[in-house]
N, C-alpha and C positions, 0 to 999 in steps of 0.2 A: 473597390471591389471587396465584397464580403469574404472573410477568411473562412475556409471550409475545413472542418474537423471530422475525422472518423474516430469513434470511440468504441472500444470493446469493454465489456463489463459495465455498461452504462446504467444498469439498474442496481449496482452495488453501492455501498456507502460513499466511496470517493466519487464514483461515476455520476451519481445523481447530483451531488453538490457541484461537480465540475460542469456538467451539462447545463444546470440551472444558471451558473455564472456565464457560460459561453452564450447562452440565449439572451441574457441581459445585455451582452455586448453586441447583439445582433449578428452573431456568427451563424453560419449554416452548419448543422450537425447531423451526421449520419451515425447510426448506432447499429453495430453488428450484434444480433441477438438471436437466441433460440425461441424467444417468447415475444412475438410481435405485439400481442395484445397487452402485455404488461408494460411495454415501452409506451404504447399509446395511452394507457391508463395514467401513467405518471406524467407524461409530457404532452399529451394530446397531439395536435397536428403540427406542433412546433419543430419536431425533429423528423428525420427520414429513417425509419427502421428497416434494416435489411437482414434477411435470413442467410444470405450467401454473399460473399464478397463480389462475386460476379454479377450480382444484381445492381452494382454501382456502375452506371454508364461510363465507358472509357473517356467520354468527353468531359466528365466531371474532374476537375483538378483539385484533389485533396492536398491541402498544404501541410497539415499536421495530423499524425495518427497517435492517439493515446491508448495504449494497450493495457487495460486494467483487469482483464478477464481472469478468472481462476476459481475453481471449487474451493469453498472455505476449508482451511487446513485443520482447524481445531474442533470442528463440530461433531465429527464421527470417528469411531475406532479405526485405527490405521491397519485395517486388514490389507492383504495383498491387493484385493480388488479396489479398495478405497485409495490406496497409494497410487495405483494406476490411474484412477479417475483424477486425483489431484495433479498428477504428472501431465496427463494428456490435456487437461483443461488449460494448462499453462504452456508447456513446451510444444506440444503438437499444434495448438492454436497459433502460437507465435510463429512457428515454422510455416504454417499455411499463410499467415499474414505477410510474411516476408516474401514468400513465393508470389503472392498477389502483387506486392510492390514491384517485384522484378519484371512483371509483365506490363507495367504501366508505361505508356509513352512519355508521360510527365510524372515521374515518381514524386511522392511527398518530399518536402524539404526536411521534415523532422519526424522521427519516431521516438516517442517517450514511452518507455516500457516498464512495467511494474517488476518489482523484485521485493526483497525484504531483508532486514538486518539478520535474518536467519541464515543468510549467505555465509556469515562469519562463524556459525555454530557457537558452541559454548566458549565464551572468552573470559569467564571468571570475573575478576575485579579489574582487569586491565582496561585502559583506555583503548577505544576502537575507532580508528579513522579509515578512510577509504583505502589506505595502504596496508591495513592489517591483514596478515595471512589467515586463512580460514582453519577451523577445526573440522575435520572430516566427519560428517554425519548426514542423516537424511535431509535435513533442512538445507545444508550446504549444497549437496548434490542436486537437489531440486532447483534451487535458485540459480546455481551455476549453469545448469543446462538451459534454463529459461533465459538467462542473460546472453549466453552464447548464441542462441537462435536469433535474438534481437540484433546482436552485433553484426550478423550476416548482412543486414540491410545497408551497412556502410559500403559494401561492394557496389551498390547502385547509386552512390552519391548522396545517401541520406545521412543526416546527422542524427546519431543515436544518443539519447540521454536515458539513463537507467535509474529508477527510484528504489533505493534500498530503504523501505519504509519501516518505521517502528510501529508501536501501538497507536492507532488513530483514535483520538478522543472526540466524540460527537454525541449529542443527545439523541441522535436519530438511529444509532446502531453501534456495531462494533463492541469493543470490550466493556464499555460503560453499560450498555443495554443488558449484558449478562451479569454484571456486578451489582447494579443498583437494587434489584429485588431483595437479595439476602442482606445487603448492607442496610437498607432501610428498615429491615426487621431486626437489626442488631445482631445479625448472624454473619457479618463479614469476618474474614479469616486471613491470617498470615499463611503463606505457603512454604513448607519446609523450614529451613533456617531463616528465610526471608532476606538473605544477603544477595540474591541474584538480582541483576539490574533489569529494569523495565524501561527501555527507551521509548518515549512517548512523543506525540506531536498533536497539536490542535488541528482539527479539520480545516480551519480557515488558513492556517499556514500551509497545509498540504496543497490546497487549491492555488494559493498565491505562488507557490514554488513551481507547480506545473505550468502556470501561466508565464512565469519568468522563463522557464526552459523552452516554452513554445514560441517565444519571441525571436525576432530576427535581429541579432546584434552582430556588428562587423566581425568581431573576434569570436566566431561561433565555436572555436575549439574550447573556449572556457565553459561552454554549455554542453559539451559532449562528455561521454564516459559515465561513471557511476557516481551517485550522490547519496550520502546518508541523509534520508529525509526524517530527521528526528530533531526534537528541541535540544538546545545546547546543554541543558541540565537534566541528564538521565537520573532516575532515582532507583533505589532498591525496592524490592517487594515490601519490606517493612515500612519504608518511607511512604510508598504509594498507598498502602493500606491505612496507615495512620492519617494521611492527608485526606483521603476520601471519607473516612469515618468522621473526621473533624468537620468537614464541609457539610455533611449530612446530620451532624450533631447526634451521632450514634456511638455506642461503645463498641470496642473490638477487643476480644479477649481469647478468641479461638485460634489455635495454630494447628494446621493440618500437617501431620508428619509426612516426610517424603515417601516413606514406605507405603503409606495408604494411597497416595497419588500414583505411585508406581504400580501398585496392585490393581487399582481400579482402571487406570488409563493406559498402562503398559508404556510403550515407547513414546506415546503422545505426551506423557507427563513431562518430557524434557522441555516442552514449550513453556511449562509453568515453573520448572525448577532450575533452568539455566537461562542465561541472558547475555546481553552485550552492553557495555557502557559506551554506547555509540555517540560519537561527536560529529556534527555536520560541518566538518572542516572545509570542504570545497564550497559549500554554500556561504559560509562565513567569509571565505577568501573572495567570493564574488561580491560580497557586500550586502547580501540579503539580510534584512532586518526582521527578525521574528516578531510577530504580534504577541506571542505568548512564550516567555522563556522560563517561567516558574510554574510548576504543577498546580500550586494552590490557586493562582490567578486563572489558569486555564479551566480548572474545575468550577471555580466560582462563576466564571463566564457562562459555562454550560449548564450549571445546576441551580443557580440562584436568579 
């Protein structure tokens, strides 16, 4: 019998790659979306887009829900209204998703729900594992509320796995799409002192990790809880900048002082000036073998 997935955020960077992979494995995929036409443009008739969770017939037995929806956090100024939009697109949607799960006669076996290494807040140069305590700030409060809503699904017999994702590297979008134009022009720059860590991960590893967590393994407790979805070798902003410039064969000599970023971006500048030296401890304990452990190899794969 075909495995049935429900995906939110299906037109985002991770969502499109995930759904493409699921379709190649002949899975049935339902996509919760506000833009039915966009889903059909990307995937054609191969998926079932739904505008409302109640549009999914009760007779359909979804085995795994992958919750990736969320307003982009870095694209717009953090006004009170924008913060509410960021919050609602994650926390409120996840709450609605879990309420839908609670009404199902046959709830999904698994809920894989998004989060970010921002849960930890600014951690300086310290190693960060899934046991690290957070630094209280907006990114932590947002991710913590998001995760807590997902964990409510455990009350209905659902195994919950949470993805604390780092910077996802892909040629199709994300951080690289924003960085490539200035770097190709020789206008790449270091940010602040450049000592802040940038935990990264190749898109192929993200998808493989989601597929691993969506599997049915006897000891499912090992697949529950939070996971740092980052490559084992986090780099600083200085190292990331130098590596990207080298791959593109371009110079890099500009350094943008922290005060300029703080003046232009306000609180949002913390996304660029702080970081986490995140380690995927739980994934490594599971025995997951990363395809890309070094930034230079990941960038070469994507850009050459």
